[in-house]
LORO-75463 format. One record per atom (N, C-alpha, C, O, CB): residue in one letter; atom name; x negated, y negated, z. Coordinates in Angstrom, 1 decimal. Glycine has a CB too. Example, Ala and Ser with C-alpha at 12.3 -4.5 7.8 and 13.67 -1.06 7.14 Angstrom:
! residues 2
+---+----+--------+--------+--------+
| r |  a |     xx |     yy |     zz |
+---+----+--------+--------+--------+
| A |  N |  -13.2 |    5.7 |    7.8 |
| A | CA |  -12.3 |    4.5 |    7.8 |
| A |  C |  -13.2 |    3.3 |    7.8 |
| A |  O |  -14.2 |    3.3 |    8.5 |
| A | CB |  -11.3 |    4.5 |    9.0 |
| S |  N |  -12.8 |    2.2 |    7.1 |
| S | CA |  -13.7 |    1.1 |    7.1 |
| S |  C |  -12.9 |    0.0 |    7.9 |
| S |  O |  -13.4 |   -1.1 |    8.0 |
| S | CB |  -14.1 |    0.6 |    5.7 |
+---+----+--------+--------+--------+
! end
This chain:
! residues 74
+---+----+--------+--------+--------+
| r |  a |     xx |     yy |     zz |
+---+----+--------+--------+--------+
| M |  N |  -52.0 | -153.0 |   38.7 |
| M | CA |  -52.8 | -151.8 |   38.9 |
| M |  C |  -52.7 | -150.9 |   37.7 |
| M |  O |  -53.7 | -150.4 |   37.3 |
| M | CB |  -52.3 | -151.1 |   40.2 |
| T |  N |  -51.5 | -150.6 |   37.2 |
| T | CA |  -51.4 | -149.7 |   36.1 |
| T |  C |  -52.1 | -150.3 |   34.8 |
| T |  O |  -52.5 | -149.6 |   34.0 |
| T | CB |  -50.0 | -149.3 |   35.8 |
| A |  N |  -52.0 | -151.6 |   34.7 |
| A | CA |  -52.6 | -152.3 |   33.5 |
| A |  C |  -54.1 | -152.1 |   33.6 |
| A |  O |  -54.8 | -151.9 |   32.5 |
| A | CB |  -52.3 | -153.8 |   33.5 |
| S |  N |  -54.8 | -152.1 |   34.7 |
| S | CA |  -56.2 | -151.8 |   34.8 |
| S |  C |  -56.5 | -150.4 |   34.4 |
| S |  O |  -57.5 | -150.2 |   33.6 |
| S | CB |  -56.7 | -152.1 |   36.3 |
| C |  N |  -55.7 | -149.5 |   34.8 |
| C | CA |  -55.9 | -148.1 |   34.4 |
| C |  C |  -55.7 | -148.0 |   32.9 |
| C |  O |  -56.4 | -147.2 |   32.2 |
| C | CB |  -55.0 | -147.1 |   35.1 |
| G |  N |  -54.7 | -148.7 |   32.4 |
| G | CA |  -54.4 | -148.7 |   30.9 |
| G |  C |  -55.6 | -149.2 |   30.1 |
| G |  O |  -55.9 | -148.7 |   29.1 |
| G | CB |  -53.2 | -149.5 |   30.7 |
| I |  N |  -56.2 | -150.3 |   30.6 |
| I | CA |  -57.4 | -150.8 |   29.9 |
| I |  C |  -58.5 | -149.8 |   29.9 |
| I |  O |  -59.2 | -149.6 |   28.9 |
| I | CB |  -57.9 | -152.1 |   30.5 |
| L |  N |  -58.7 | -149.1 |   31.0 |
| L | CA |  -59.8 | -148.1 |   31.1 |
| L |  C |  -59.5 | -146.9 |   30.1 |
| L |  O |  -60.4 | -146.5 |   29.4 |
| L | CB |  -59.8 | -147.5 |   32.5 |
| L |  N |  -58.2 | -146.5 |   30.0 |
| L | CA |  -57.9 | -145.4 |   29.1 |
| L |  C |  -58.0 | -145.9 |   27.6 |
| L |  O |  -58.4 | -145.1 |   26.8 |
| L | CB |  -56.5 | -144.9 |   29.4 |
| F |  N |  -57.6 | -147.1 |   27.4 |
| F | CA |  -57.6 | -147.6 |   26.0 |
| F |  C |  -59.1 | -147.7 |   25.6 |
| F |  O |  -59.4 | -147.3 |   24.5 |
| F | CB |  -57.0 | -149.0 |   26.0 |
| A |  N |  -60.0 | -148.2 |   26.5 |
| A | CA |  -61.4 | -148.3 |   26.1 |
| A |  C |  -62.0 | -146.9 |   25.9 |
| A |  O |  -62.8 | -146.7 |   25.1 |
| A | CB |  -62.2 | -149.0 |   27.2 |
| A |  N |  -61.6 | -145.9 |   26.8 |
| A | CA |  -62.1 | -144.6 |   26.6 |
| A |  C |  -61.6 | -144.0 |   25.3 |
| A |  O |  -62.4 | -143.3 |   24.6 |
| A | CB |  -61.6 | -143.7 |   27.8 |
| G |  N |  -60.4 | -144.3 |   24.8 |
| G | CA |  -60.0 | -143.8 |   23.5 |
| G |  C |  -60.7 | -144.4 |   22.4 |
| G |  O |  -61.1 | -143.8 |   21.4 |
| G | CB |  -58.5 | -144.1 |   23.4 |
| L |  N |  -61.0 | -145.7 |   22.5 |
| L | CA |  -61.8 | -146.4 |   21.5 |
| L |  C |  -63.2 | -145.9 |   21.4 |
| L |  O |  -63.8 | -145.8 |   20.4 |
| L | CB |  -61.7 | -147.9 |   21.6 |
| H |  N |  -63.8 | -145.7 |   22.6 |
| H | CA |  -65.2 | -145.2 |   22.7 |
| H |  C |  -65.4 | -143.8 |   22.3 |
| H |  O |  -66.4 | -143.4 |   21.8 |
| H | CB |  -65.7 | -145.5 |   24.1 |
| G |  N |  -64.4 | -142.9 |   22.6 |
| G | CA |  -64.4 | -141.5 |   22.3 |
| G |  C |  -65.0 | -140.6 |   23.4 |
| G |  O |  -65.4 | -139.5 |   23.1 |
| G | CB |  -65.3 | -141.3 |   21.1 |
| Y |  N |  -65.0 | -141.2 |   24.6 |
| Y | CA |  -65.5 | -140.4 |   25.7 |
| Y |  C |  -64.7 | -140.7 |   27.0 |
| Y |  O |  -64.6 | -141.9 |   27.3 |
| Y | CB |  -67.0 | -140.6 |   25.9 |
| F |  N |  -64.1 | -139.7 |   27.6 |
| F | CA |  -63.4 | -139.9 |   28.8 |
| F |  C |  -64.1 | -139.1 |   29.9 |
| F |  O |  -64.8 | -139.7 |   30.7 |
| F | CB |  -61.9 | -139.5 |   28.7 |
| I |  N |  -63.8 | -137.8 |   30.0 |
| I | CA |  -64.5 | -136.9 |   30.9 |
| I |  C |  -65.6 | -136.2 |   30.2 |
| I |  O |  -66.7 | -135.9 |   30.7 |
| I | CB |  -63.5 | -135.9 |   31.6 |
| T |  N |  -65.3 | -135.9 |   28.9 |
| T | CA |  -66.3 | -135.4 |   28.0 |
| T |  C |  -66.0 | -136.0 |   26.6 |
| T |  O |  -65.1 | -136.8 |   26.5 |
| T | CB |  -66.2 | -133.8 |   28.0 |
| M |  N |  -66.7 | -135.6 |   25.6 |
| M | CA |  -66.5 | -136.1 |   24.3 |
| M |  C |  -65.0 | -135.8 |   23.9 |
| M |  O |  -64.5 | -134.7 |   24.1 |
| M | CB |  -67.4 | -135.5 |   23.2 |
| A |  N |  -64.3 | -136.8 |   23.4 |
| A | CA |  -62.9 | -136.7 |   23.0 |
| A |  C |  -62.7 | -136.3 |   21.6 |
| A |  O |  -63.4 | -136.8 |   20.7 |
| A | CB |  -62.2 | -138.0 |   23.3 |
| T |  N |  -61.8 | -135.4 |   21.3 |
| T | CA |  -61.4 | -135.1 |   20.0 |
| T |  C |  -60.6 | -136.2 |   19.4 |
| T |  O |  -60.2 | -137.1 |   20.2 |
| T | CB |  -60.7 | -133.7 |   19.9 |
| R |  N |  -60.2 | -136.1 |   18.2 |
| R | CA |  -59.4 | -137.2 |   17.6 |
| R |  C |  -58.0 | -137.2 |   18.3 |
| R |  O |  -57.5 | -138.3 |   18.5 |
| R | CB |  -59.2 | -137.0 |   16.1 |
| L |  N |  -57.5 | -136.1 |   18.6 |
| L | CA |  -56.2 | -136.0 |   19.3 |
| L |  C |  -56.3 | -136.6 |   20.7 |
| L |  O |  -55.4 | -137.4 |   21.0 |
| L | CB |  -55.7 | -134.5 |   19.4 |
| H |  N |  -57.4 | -136.3 |   21.4 |
| H | CA |  -57.5 | -136.9 |   22.7 |
| H |  C |  -57.7 | -138.4 |   22.6 |
| H |  O |  -57.2 | -139.1 |   23.4 |
| H | CB |  -58.8 | -136.3 |   23.4 |
| R |  N |  -58.5 | -138.8 |   21.6 |
| R | CA |  -58.6 | -140.3 |   21.5 |
| R |  C |  -57.3 | -141.0 |   21.2 |
| R |  O |  -57.0 | -142.0 |   21.8 |
| R | CB |  -59.6 | -140.6 |   20.3 |
| A |  N |  -56.5 | -140.4 |   20.3 |
| A | CA |  -55.2 | -141.0 |   20.0 |
| A |  C |  -54.3 | -141.0 |   21.3 |
| A |  O |  -53.7 | -142.0 |   21.5 |
| A | CB |  -54.5 | -140.2 |   18.9 |
| L |  N |  -54.3 | -139.9 |   22.0 |
| L | CA |  -53.5 | -139.9 |   23.2 |
| L |  C |  -54.0 | -140.9 |   24.3 |
| L |  O |  -53.1 | -141.5 |   25.0 |
| L | CB |  -53.5 | -138.5 |   23.8 |
| L |  N |  -55.3 | -141.0 |   24.4 |
| L | CA |  -55.8 | -142.0 |   25.4 |
| L |  C |  -55.4 | -143.4 |   25.0 |
| L |  O |  -55.1 | -144.2 |   25.9 |
| L | CB |  -57.3 | -141.9 |   25.5 |
| I |  N |  -55.5 | -143.7 |   23.7 |
| I | CA |  -55.1 | -145.1 |   23.3 |
| I |  C |  -53.6 | -145.3 |   23.5 |
| I |  O |  -53.3 | -146.4 |   24.0 |
| I | CB |  -55.5 | -145.3 |   21.8 |
| V |  N |  -52.8 | -144.4 |   23.2 |
| V | CA |  -51.4 | -144.5 |   23.4 |
| V |  C |  -51.1 | -144.6 |   24.9 |
| V |  O |  -50.3 | -145.5 |   25.3 |
| V | CB |  -50.6 | -143.3 |   22.8 |
| A |  N |  -51.7 | -143.8 |   25.7 |
| A | CA |  -51.5 | -143.8 |   27.2 |
| A |  C |  -51.9 | -145.2 |   27.7 |
| A |  O |  -51.3 | -145.7 |   28.6 |
| A | CB |  -52.3 | -142.7 |   27.8 |
| G |  N |  -53.1 | -145.7 |   27.2 |
| G | CA |  -53.5 | -147.0 |   27.7 |
| G |  C |  -52.5 | -148.1 |   27.4 |
| G |  O |  -52.2 | -148.9 |   28.2 |
| G | CB |  -54.9 | -147.3 |   27.1 |
| L |  N |  -52.1 | -148.1 |   26.2 |
| L | CA |  -51.1 | -149.1 |   25.8 |
| L |  C |  -49.8 | -149.0 |   26.6 |
| L |  O |  -49.2 | -150.0 |   26.9 |
| L | CB |  -50.8 | -149.0 |   24.3 |
| L |  N |  -49.4 | -147.8 |   26.8 |
| L | CA |  -48.1 | -147.6 |   27.6 |
| L |  C |  -48.3 | -148.1 |   29.1 |
| L |  O |  -47.4 | -148.6 |   29.7 |
| L | CB |  -47.7 | -146.1 |   27.6 |
| L |  N |  -49.5 | -147.9 |   29.6 |
| L | CA |  -49.8 | -148.3 |   31.0 |
| L |  C |  -49.9 | -149.8 |   31.1 |
| L |  O |  -49.6 | -150.4 |   32.1 |
| L | CB |  -51.0 | -147.6 |   31.5 |
| I |  N |  -50.4 | -150.4 |   30.0 |
| I | CA |  -50.5 | -151.9 |   30.0 |
| I |  C |  -49.2 | -152.6 |   29.9 |
| I |  O |  -48.9 | -153.6 |   30.5 |
| I | CB |  -51.4 | -152.3 |   28.8 |
| D |  N |  -48.3 | -152.0 |   29.1 |
| D | CA |  -46.9 | -152.5 |   29.0 |
| D |  C |  -46.1 | -152.4 |   30.3 |
| D |  O |  -46.1 | -151.3 |   30.9 |
| D | CB |  -46.1 | -151.8 |   27.9 |
| P |  N |  -45.6 | -153.4 |   30.9 |
| P | CA |  -44.9 | -153.3 |   32.2 |
| P |  C |  -43.6 | -152.5 |   32.0 |
| P |  O |  -42.9 | -152.7 |   31.1 |
| P | CB |  -44.6 | -154.7 |   32.7 |
| G |  N |  -43.3 | -151.7 |   33.0 |
| G | CA |  -42.1 | -150.9 |   33.1 |
| G |  C |  -42.4 | -149.6 |   33.6 |
| G |  O |  -43.4 | -149.0 |   33.4 |
| G | CB |  -41.5 | -150.8 |   31.7 |
| L |  N |  -41.4 | -149.1 |   34.4 |
| L | CA |  -41.6 | -147.8 |   35.1 |
| L |  C |  -41.6 | -146.6 |   34.1 |
| L |  O |  -42.4 | -145.7 |   34.2 |
| L | CB |  -40.4 | -147.6 |   36.0 |
| V |  N |  -40.8 | -146.7 |   33.1 |
| V | CA |  -40.7 | -145.5 |   32.1 |
| V |  C |  -42.0 | -145.5 |   31.3 |
| V |  O |  -42.6 | -144.4 |   31.2 |
| V | CB |  -39.5 | -145.7 |   31.1 |
| T |  N |  -42.5 | -146.6 |   30.8 |
| T | CA |  -43.8 | -146.6 |   30.1 |
| T |  C |  -44.9 | -146.2 |   31.0 |
| T |  O |  -45.8 | -145.5 |   30.5 |
| T | CB |  -44.0 | -147.9 |   29.5 |
| D |  N |  -44.9 | -146.6 |   32.2 |
| D | CA |  -46.0 | -146.2 |   33.1 |
| D |  C |  -46.0 | -144.6 |   33.4 |
| D |  O |  -47.0 | -144.0 |   33.4 |
| D | CB |  -45.8 | -146.9 |   34.5 |
| L |  N |  -44.8 | -144.1 |   33.5 |
| L | CA |  -44.7 | -142.6 |   33.8 |
| L |  C |  -45.1 | -141.8 |   32.5 |
| L |  O |  -45.8 | -140.8 |   32.7 |
| L | CB |  -43.3 | -142.3 |   34.1 |
| I |  N |  -44.7 | -142.3 |   31.4 |
| I | CA |  -45.1 | -141.6 |   30.1 |
| I |  C |  -46.6 | -141.7 |   29.9 |
| I |  O |  -47.3 | -140.8 |   29.6 |
| I | CB |  -44.4 | -142.2 |   28.9 |
| G |  N |  -47.2 | -142.9 |   30.1 |
| G | CA |  -48.6 | -143.2 |   30.0 |
| G |  C |  -49.4 | -142.3 |   31.0 |
| G |  O |  -50.4 | -141.8 |   30.6 |
| G | CB |  -48.9 | -144.6 |   30.2 |
| A |  N |  -48.9 | -142.2 |   32.2 |
| A | CA |  -49.6 | -141.4 |   33.2 |
| A |  C |  -49.6 | -140.0 |   32.9 |
| A |  O |  -50.6 | -139.2 |   33.1 |
| A | CB |  -49.0 | -141.7 |   34.6 |
| A |  N |  -48.5 | -139.5 |   32.4 |
| A | CA |  -48.3 | -138.1 |   32.0 |
| A |  C |  -49.3 | -137.8 |   30.8 |
| A |  O |  -50.0 | -136.7 |   30.8 |
| A | CB |  -46.9 | -137.8 |   31.6 |
| L |  N |  -49.4 | -138.7 |   29.8 |
| L | CA |  -50.3 | -138.5 |   28.7 |
| L |  C |  -51.8 | -138.5 |   29.2 |
| L |  O |  -52.6 | -137.6 |   28.8 |
| L | CB |  -50.2 | -139.6 |   27.7 |
| A |  N |  -52.1 | -139.4 |   30.1 |
| A | CA |  -53.4 | -139.5 |   30.7 |
| A |  C |  -53.8 | -138.2 |   31.5 |
| A |  O |  -54.9 | -137.7 |   31.4 |
| A | CB |  -53.6 | -140.7 |   31.6 |
| A |  N |  -52.8 | -137.7 |   32.2 |
| A | CA |  -53.1 | -136.5 |   33.0 |
| A |  C |  -53.3 | -135.3 |   32.1 |
| A |  O |  -54.1 | -134.4 |   32.4 |
| A | CB |  -51.9 | -136.2 |   34.0 |
| T |  N |  -52.5 | -135.3 |   31.0 |
| T | CA |  -52.6 | -134.2 |   30.0 |
| T |  C |  -54.0 | -134.2 |   29.4 |
| T |  O |  -54.7 | -133.1 |   29.4 |
| T | CB |  -51.6 | -134.3 |   28.9 |
| V |  N |  -54.5 | -135.3 |   29.0 |
| V | CA |  -55.8 | -135.4 |   28.4 |
| V |  C |  -56.9 | -135.1 |   29.4 |
| V |  O |  -57.9 | -134.4 |   29.1 |
| V | CB |  -56.1 | -136.8 |   27.8 |
| A |  N |  -56.7 | -135.6 |   30.6 |
| A | CA |  -57.7 | -135.3 |   31.7 |
| A |  C |  -57.8 | -133.8 |   31.9 |
| A |  O |  -58.9 | -133.2 |   32.1 |
| A | CB |  -57.4 | -136.0 |   33.0 |
| G |  N |  -56.6 | -133.1 |   32.0 |
| G | CA |  -56.6 | -131.7 |   32.2 |
| G |  C |  -57.3 | -130.9 |   31.1 |
| G |  O |  -58.1 | -130.0 |   31.3 |
| G | CB |  -55.2 | -131.2 |   32.4 |
| L |  N |  -57.0 | -131.3 |   29.9 |
| L | CA |  -57.6 | -130.7 |   28.7 |
| L |  C |  -59.1 | -130.9 |   28.7 |
| L |  O |  -59.9 | -130.0 |   28.3 |
| L | CB |  -57.0 | -131.2 |   27.4 |
| Q |  N |  -59.6 | -132.1 |   29.1 |
| Q | CA |  -61.0 | -132.3 |   29.0 |
| Q |  C |  -61.7 | -131.7 |   30.2 |
| Q |  O |  -62.9 | -131.3 |   30.0 |
| Q | CB |  -61.2 | -133.8 |   29.1 |
| I |  N |  -61.1 | -131.5 |   31.3 |
| I | CA |  -61.7 | -130.8 |   32.4 |
| I |  C |  -61.9 | -129.3 |   32.0 |
| I |  O |  -62.9 | -128.7 |   32.3 |
| I | CB |  -60.8 | -130.9 |   33.7 |
| V |  N |  -60.9 | -128.7 |   31.4 |
| V | CA |  -61.0 | -127.3 |   30.9 |
| V |  C |  -62.1 | -127.2 |   29.9 |
| V |  O |  -62.9 | -126.3 |   29.9 |
| V | CB |  -59.7 | -126.8 |   30.4 |
| A |  N |  -62.2 | -128.1 |   29.0 |
| A | CA |  -63.2 | -128.1 |   27.9 |
| A |  C |  -64.6 | -128.2 |   28.5 |
| A |  O |  -65.5 | -127.6 |   28.1 |
| A | CB |  -63.0 | -129.2 |   26.9 |
| R |  N |  -64.7 | -129.1 |   29.5 |
| R | CA |  -66.0 | -129.3 |   30.2 |
| R |  C |  -66.4 | -128.0 |   30.9 |
| R |  O |  -67.6 | -127.7 |   30.9 |
| R | CB |  -66.0 | -130.5 |   31.1 |
| R |  N |  -65.5 | -127.4 |   31.6 |
| R | CA |  -65.8 | -126.1 |   32.3 |
| R |  C |  -66.2 | -125.0 |   31.3 |
| R |  O |  -67.2 | -124.3 |   31.6 |
| R | CB |  -64.6 | -125.6 |   33.1 |
| N |  N |  -65.5 | -125.0 |   30.2 |
| N | CA |  -65.9 | -124.0 |   29.2 |
| N |  C |  -67.3 | -124.2 |   28.6 |
| N |  O |  -68.0 | -123.3 |   28.4 |
| N | CB |  -64.8 | -123.9 |   28.1 |
| L |  N |  -67.6 | -125.5 |   28.3 |
| L | CA |  -68.9 | -125.8 |   27.8 |
| L |  C |  -70.0 | -125.5 |   28.8 |
| L |  O |  -71.0 | -125.0 |   28.4 |
| L | CB |  -68.9 | -127.3 |   27.4 |
| R |  N |  -69.7 | -125.8 |   30.1 |
| R | CA |  -70.7 | -125.5 |   31.1 |
| R |  C |  -70.9 | -124.0 |   31.3 |
| R |  O |  -72.0 | -123.5 |   31.4 |
| R | CB |  -70.3 | -126.1 |   32.5 |
| A |  N |  -69.8 | -123.2 |   31.2 |
| A | CA |  -69.9 | -121.8 |   31.3 |
| A |  C |  -70.7 | -121.2 |   30.1 |
| A |  O |  -71.5 | -120.2 |   30.2 |
| A | CB |  -68.6 | -121.1 |   31.3 |
| Q |  N |  -70.5 | -121.8 |   28.9 |
| Q | CA |  -71.3 | -121.3 |   27.7 |
| Q |  C |  -72.7 | -121.6 |   27.8 |
| Q |  O |  -73.6 | -120.8 |   27.4 |
| Q | CB |  -70.7 | -122.0 |   26.4 |
| T |  N |  -73.1 | -122.7 |   28.4 |
| T | CA |  -74.5 | -123.1 |   28.5 |
| T |  C |  -75.2 | -122.3 |   29.6 |
| T |  O |  -76.4 | -122.0 |   29.5 |
| T | CB |  -74.7 | -124.5 |   28.8 |
| L |  N |  -74.5 | -121.8 |   30.6 |
| L | CA |  -75.0 | -121.0 |   31.7 |
| L |  C |  -75.3 | -119.6 |   31.2 |
| L |  O |  -76.2 | -118.9 |   31.6 |
| L | CB |  -74.2 | -121.0 |   32.9 |
| V |  N |  -74.4 | -119.1 |   30.3 |
| V | CA |  -74.5 | -117.7 |   29.8 |
| V |  C |  -75.6 | -117.6 |   28.7 |
| V |  O |  -76.4 | -116.6 |   28.7 |
| V | CB |  -73.2 | -117.3 |   29.2 |
| S |  N |  -75.8 | -118.6 |   27.9 |
| S | CA |  -76.8 | -118.6 |   26.8 |
| S |  C |  -78.1 | -118.8 |   27.4 |
| S |  O |  -78.3 | -119.6 |   28.3 |
| S | CB |  -76.4 | -119.7 |   25.8 |
| P |  N |  -79.1 | -118.1 |   26.8 |
| P | CA |  -80.5 | -118.3 |   27.3 |
| P |  C |  -81.1 | -119.6 |   26.9 |
| P |  O |  -82.3 | -119.8 |   27.2 |
| P | CB |  -81.4 | -117.1 |   26.9 |
+---+----+--------+--------+--------+
! end
């Protein structure tokens, strides 16, 4: 199960889009998180999940800010 999520995150990092357009830092973190989730082991899964959650949180905030800017602008 975690390997499937790892492949999704790895592909998102290579593609450059997860929840919104990914910065270089987000792309690097997604690739690392994906590789950690693919590698079997509890410690690597926890670290990979934490990295993925961090990037997801950052991208959700960025998407909300972008949406708020477009609603305010005419």
